[in-house]
C-alpha distance (Angstrom), angle and dihedral (degrees) to the residues before:
residue distance angle dihedral
M1 . . .
Q2 3.81 . .
D3 3.81 119.9 .
T4 3.82 102.1 -124.6
H5 3.81 92.8 -174.2
K6 3.79 94.2 62.4
N7 3.83 95.3 86.4
M8 3.80 98.3 36.3
S9 3.80 117.6 114.4
K10 3.77 121.9 -141.7
V11 3.78 121.0 -117.8
A12 3.82 121.7 -160.1
A13 3.79 122.9 -152.8
V14 3.80 104.9 -158.9
Q15 3.79 119.1 -149.1
M16 3.77 121.7 -163.7
A17 3.80 139.9 156.7
S18 3.80 101.7 -125.3
G19 3.78 121.2 -159.3
P20 3.80 137.1 -158.7
H21 3.84 97.3 -80.6
V22 3.81 122.4 75.9
E23 3.83 100.8 -150.6
P24 3.84 97.8 56.6
N25 3.82 89.0 45.4
L26 3.81 91.0 52.6
A27 3.81 90.4 48.2
E28 3.81 90.3 52.6
A29 3.81 91.6 45.7
A30 3.83 89.5 51.4
R31 3.81 90.3 52.5
L32 3.81 92.0 49.0
I33 3.81 93.0 45.3
K34 3.81 89.6 52.3
N35 3.80 89.2 49.7
A36 3.83 91.2 51.6
V37 3.81 90.9 48.1
E38 3.81 90.0 52.0
Q39 3.81 86.6 56.8
D40 3.84 90.4 53.4
A41 3.82 98.5 -105.4
K42 3.81 112.5 167.5
L43 3.82 95.4 -173.8
I44 3.80 121.9 36.6
V45 3.82 122.6 -167.2
L46 3.80 117.9 -160.1
P47 3.83 122.2 -158.2
E48 3.78 128.4 -94.7
N49 3.83 109.8 -85.5
F50 3.81 90.8 8.9
P51 3.82 94.5 154.2
I52 3.81 95.4 49.9
M53 3.78 138.6 13.8
G54 3.78 99.8 174.6
M55 3.75 129.7 -162.0
D56 3.81 86.9 -108.0
E57 3.81 137.4 14.6
Q58 3.82 91.7 -100.0
A59 3.84 91.0 68.7
K60 3.84 90.0 77.6
V61 3.79 90.4 54.6
V62 3.81 91.2 51.1
A63 3.84 91.4 48.9
R64 3.83 95.2 46.6
E65 3.77 121.5 133.4
I66 3.79 133.9 -151.6
P67 3.82 110.0 -109.1
G68 3.81 108.2 -93.0
E69 3.81 94.0 15.2
G70 3.76 135.7 76.6
R71 3.76 146.8 66.8
I72 3.82 97.0 -80.8
Q73 3.80 95.0 49.6
S74 3.81 91.2 45.3
F75 3.80 88.9 50.5
L76 3.81 92.5 53.0
A77 3.82 92.6 47.0
E78 3.80 91.8 47.7
Q79 3.81 94.0 48.3
A80 3.81 92.8 48.5
S81 3.79 92.3 48.3
R82 3.82 95.7 42.7
H83 3.80 94.0 50.7
K84 3.82 97.2 32.4
V85 3.83 91.9 -127.3
W86 3.78 136.6 123.8
I87 3.81 114.8 -110.2
V88 3.79 130.1 -162.1
G89 3.79 102.5 -157.0
G90 3.81 97.1 -144.3
T91 3.77 97.5 -134.4
I92 3.76 130.2 -39.4
P93 3.81 127.6 -174.2
L94 3.81 110.6 -103.1
E95 3.75 126.1 -176.4
C96 3.82 119.2 -99.6
N97 3.81 134.1 -178.7
D98 3.81 92.4 -85.1
P99 3.84 110.2 75.4
N100 3.83 89.7 -151.8
K101 3.82 95.0 55.3
V102 3.80 142.1 50.2
Y103 3.77 137.3 -158.6
A104 3.80 114.6 -109.2
A105 3.80 92.0 -133.2
S106 3.78 124.4 -167.9
L107 3.81 105.5 -157.0
V108 3.79 125.4 -165.8
F109 3.80 121.0 -152.2
N110 3.80 122.4 -169.5
S111 3.80 125.4 -138.6
D112 3.82 90.5 -86.9
G113 3.81 90.1 58.9
V114 3.81 93.7 -108.2
Q115 3.80 119.2 139.6
V116 3.81 104.7 -121.6
A117 3.81 102.1 170.6
R118 3.78 144.1 18.7
Y119 3.79 128.3 -165.1
D120 3.80 120.4 -175.1
K121 3.82 111.8 -152.3
I122 3.80 107.4 -102.7
H123 3.82 104.4 -170.2
L124 3.79 113.8 56.8
F125 3.79 124.4 -156.2
D126 3.81 106.5 -117.3
V127 3.79 109.6 160.2
H128 3.79 135.6 153.4
L129 3.81 114.9 -164.2
V130 3.79 103.2 -153.4
D131 3.81 96.7 -164.1
S132 3.80 94.3 57.7
D133 3.83 98.7 21.8
E134 3.82 86.4 -126.7
K135 3.82 113.6 155.4
Y136 3.79 133.5 -164.0
E137 3.78 115.8 -175.3
E138 3.80 112.8 172.2
S139 3.80 89.9 166.1
A140 3.82 88.7 69.2
T141 3.83 90.1 71.9
I142 3.82 106.2 10.0
A143 3.79 127.3 73.2
P144 3.81 112.7 -148.2
G145 3.77 121.6 -118.7
N146 3.80 121.9 -133.0
K147 3.82 108.0 -159.4
I148 3.79 130.8 79.9
Q149 3.78 118.1 -138.6
V150 3.81 131.2 -148.4
L151 3.79 124.1 168.2
E152 3.78 141.8 170.9
T153 3.82 114.5 -102.9
P154 3.81 136.0 165.8
V155 3.83 88.2 -94.0
G156 3.82 95.6 49.8
R157 3.81 137.0 -91.0
L158 3.79 104.3 -17.8
G159 3.80 122.8 -155.1
L160 3.80 116.9 -159.1
T161 3.81 123.0 -139.0
V162 3.80 135.5 149.5
C163 3.81 133.0 -138.9
Y164 3.83 109.5 -75.0
D165 3.82 90.2 35.5
L166 3.81 84.0 81.9
R167 3.82 89.4 79.0
F168 3.81 93.3 61.2
P169 3.81 112.3 74.7
E170 3.81 94.3 -176.4
L171 3.81 89.0 69.1
F172 3.80 90.1 56.3
R173 3.82 91.9 45.3
N174 3.81 88.3 55.0
L175 3.81 90.4 49.5
L176 3.81 90.5 50.3
N177 3.80 89.0 50.7
Q178 3.81 86.1 60.2
D179 3.82 91.5 54.6
V180 3.80 95.1 -107.1
Q181 3.82 113.9 -177.6
V182 3.81 101.3 179.9
I183 3.81 129.5 27.2
S184 3.78 125.5 -157.5
L185 3.80 115.1 -150.4
P186 3.80 109.9 176.8
A187 3.80 113.2 -171.2
A188 3.78 135.0 -178.2
């Protein structure tokens, strides 16, 4: 009988309680990435908003980075390269055309620390709970993406999604049409 587990790569889904300051969140992510590497993970997925969960939605806009530049992106590249693993950077706030908004970008770095994919969250969480008058309005500070993303990784063809995307089956049908084998779904 053949051992089918011999060639399987481990994937780590990192959970963390991010706060309003980027540096402590990056330090915690580094600790958790190291822990996943010590357990032989080859692909590590960080949570949505892992580098910053501000006291208000505007905090993401303040912490935004220019695509290809910035502390958070450098951190992800360095961690991937140092540990020779692939990392899905949950979501990070990247600059968009609107100065009052950001893209919630899920970036993928290969084991050489090179960014090989970017997915901007398409479906934004805009909800008003009438009973409690609670409101969530991601569209106030996040610009939606419009492209799906599938790429080859050491664990198979990876489709990128984020949190509220889960409620939209047509996105997953489109990923399946591109022969996706694994789907990342970081959530806060």
